[in-house]
C-alpha positions in Angstrom: 5.9 14.2 18.0 4.9 11.9 15.0 3.1 8.8 15.8 6.0 6.3 15.4 5.7 3.5 12.7 7.8 0.3 12.3 10.1 1.9 10.1 10.6 4.7 12.8 11.4 2.2 15.4 13.6 0.3 13.1 15.6 3.8 12.4 15.8 4.2 16.4 17.6 0.8 16.7 19.9 1.5 13.8 20.9 5.1 15.5 21.1 3.4 18.8 23.2 0.8 17.2 25.3 3.4 15.6 25.4 5.8 19.0 26.7 2.6 20.9 29.7 2.1 18.4 30.6 5.6 18.2 30.5 5.6 22.1 33.4 2.9 22.0 35.5 5.6 20.0 36.4 7.8 22.4 39.3 10.1 23.5 40.6 12.5 26.3 41.6 16.0 25.7 44.4 17.3 27.6 44.7 19.1 30.0 41.6 17.5 31.4 41.5 14.5 33.4 42.1 11.3 31.6 38.4 9.7 32.7 36.7 12.6 31.0 36.3 11.6 27.3 34.7 12.9 24.1 32.8 10.8 21.8 30.2 11.4 19.2 27.6 9.1 20.7 25.1 12.2 20.9 25.0 12.8 17.4 22.8 9.9 16.3 20.2 11.0 19.2 20.6 14.7 17.7 19.4 13.1 14.5 16.7 10.8 16.1 15.5 14.0 18.1 15.0 16.2 14.7 13.6 12.9 12.8 11.2 11.7 15.6 10.9 14.0 18.5 12.4 13.9 22.1 11.0 10.3 23.0 13.4 9.0 19.9 16.4 11.0 21.5 15.9 9.6 24.8 15.6 6.0 23.5 18.6 6.2 21.7 20.5 7.5 24.7 18.8 4.9 26.7 19.5 2.2 24.5 23.3 3.1 23.6 24.1 2.8 27.3 22.7 -0.3 28.2 24.5 -1.7 25.5 27.6 -0.3 26.8 26.7 -1.2 30.2 26.2 -5.2 29.1 29.5 -5.1 27.1 31.9 -3.1 29.2 30.4 -3.2 32.7 31.3 -0.6 35.3 34.5 -0.4 37.4 31.8 0.0 40.3 29.5 -2.6 39.4 26.9 -0.1 39.5 26.5 2.0 36.1 27.2 5.2 37.6 29.2 6.3 34.3 26.4 5.0 32.0 23.7 6.9 34.1 26.1 10.0 33.9 26.2 9.7 30.2 22.8 9.4 29.7 21.8 12.2 31.7 24.4 14.5 29.9 23.1 13.3 26.3 19.7 14.2 27.4 20.6 17.3 28.7 22.3 18.0 25.7 19.8 17.0 23.2 16.8 18.0 24.7 17.6 21.7 25.0 18.8 21.5 21.3 15.6 20.1 20.2 13.0 22.6 21.9 15.2 25.4 21.2 15.4 24.3 17.5 12.1 23.9 17.1 10.9 27.7 18.2 14.0 29.2 16.6 13.3 28.1 13.1 15.6 30.1 11.3 18.8 29.4 9.3 21.0 29.9 12.2 18.7 28.2 14.7 20.3 24.8 14.4 23.5 26.5 15.5 21.9 28.6 18.2 20.4 25.5 19.6 23.3 23.5 19.8 25.1 26.2 21.8 22.2 26.1 24.3 22.3 22.4 24.6 26.2 22.8 25.4 25.5 25.3 28.0 22.7 23.5 29.4 24.9 20.3 29.9 27.9 21.9 31.1 25.9 23.8 33.8 23.3 20.5 34.9 26.3 18.1 34.9 28.2 20.4 37.1 25.6 20.7 39.4 25.0 16.8 39.0 28.6 16.0 39.5 29.1 18.3 42.6 26.1 16.9 44.5 25.7 13.2 43.1 28.0 11.8 40.7 31.4 12.4 42.5 30.4 11.8 45.9 28.9 8.3 44.7 32.6 7.6 43.0 34.2 8.7 46.2 32.1 6.3 48.2 32.0 3.4 45.5 35.7 3.2 44.3 37.3 4.1 47.6 38.6 7.7 46.3 40.3 9.8 49.3 37.1 12.0 50.8 37.1 15.5 49.3 36.0 18.6 51.2 33.3 20.5 49.6 35.7 23.1 48.6 38.1 20.6 46.6 34.7 18.9 45.0 33.8 22.8 43.9 37.2 23.5 42.3 37.2 20.1 40.5 33.9 21.0 39.1 34.8 24.6 38.2 38.4 23.7 36.9 37.5 20.0 34.9 34.1 19.2 34.5 32.4 22.5 33.5 35.0 23.7 31.0 35.3 20.0 29.7 31.6 19.9 29.2 31.8 22.9 27.1 34.5 21.8 24.9 32.9 18.5 24.4 29.9 20.4 23.5 31.8 22.6 20.9 33.7 19.6 19.6 30.0 17.9 19.1 28.3 21.1 17.7 31.3 21.6 15.1 31.0 17.8 13.9 27.1 17.6 13.9 26.9 20.9 11.6 29.6 19.7 9.3 27.5 16.1 8.8 24.2 18.3 9.1 25.6 20.3 5.7 26.2 17.0 3.9 23.2 15.5 4.8 20.7 18.2 5.8 18.5 17.5 2.4 17.9 14.0 3.4 17.2 14.9 7.2 15.1 17.8 6.0 12.5 15.4 4.5 11.8 13.6 7.6 12.4 16.2 10.4 9.5 17.0 12.9 11.1 20.4 13.2 11.2 22.1 10.0 14.0 24.8 9.5 13.3 27.5 7.2 
């Protein structure tokens, strides 16, 4: 990671603000449950990772969720959804960064985004099964679910939703990168061939 200058911190702040704004623009994808929504707030975190390294991406993910929690609060009073969003972002962006750092070919960014998508989908499924959904059941007073019902929900909804979300973000980021690639390449910690 580059040593972060004042300019870097200002850029991270701007990317965090942009990420927060993008987080407000979310939409569901039929046929998934309406509480599962897609937003493009991970794109500024990917840019931060490519420009300044993994710590910058973590800061962007953290700041956007803190801002969103203070603005919109949480149905439970505890920011479970924000923690889930933070974890999903980290599980998507960090593998993308580290794979791209190793695979420095022209197609490396696509491969790294696919790996990030699969990493996020698998680990968010595990976290939803063991931690997040049980927490929502307790805190929101949802009807208790058997382990089998939880497993079916994760396999039928959470896992495919995160794959679709990752694919959508990948496509949008690659389109954006095709327009801004030369500017990003000047500042990237990971240089593409």
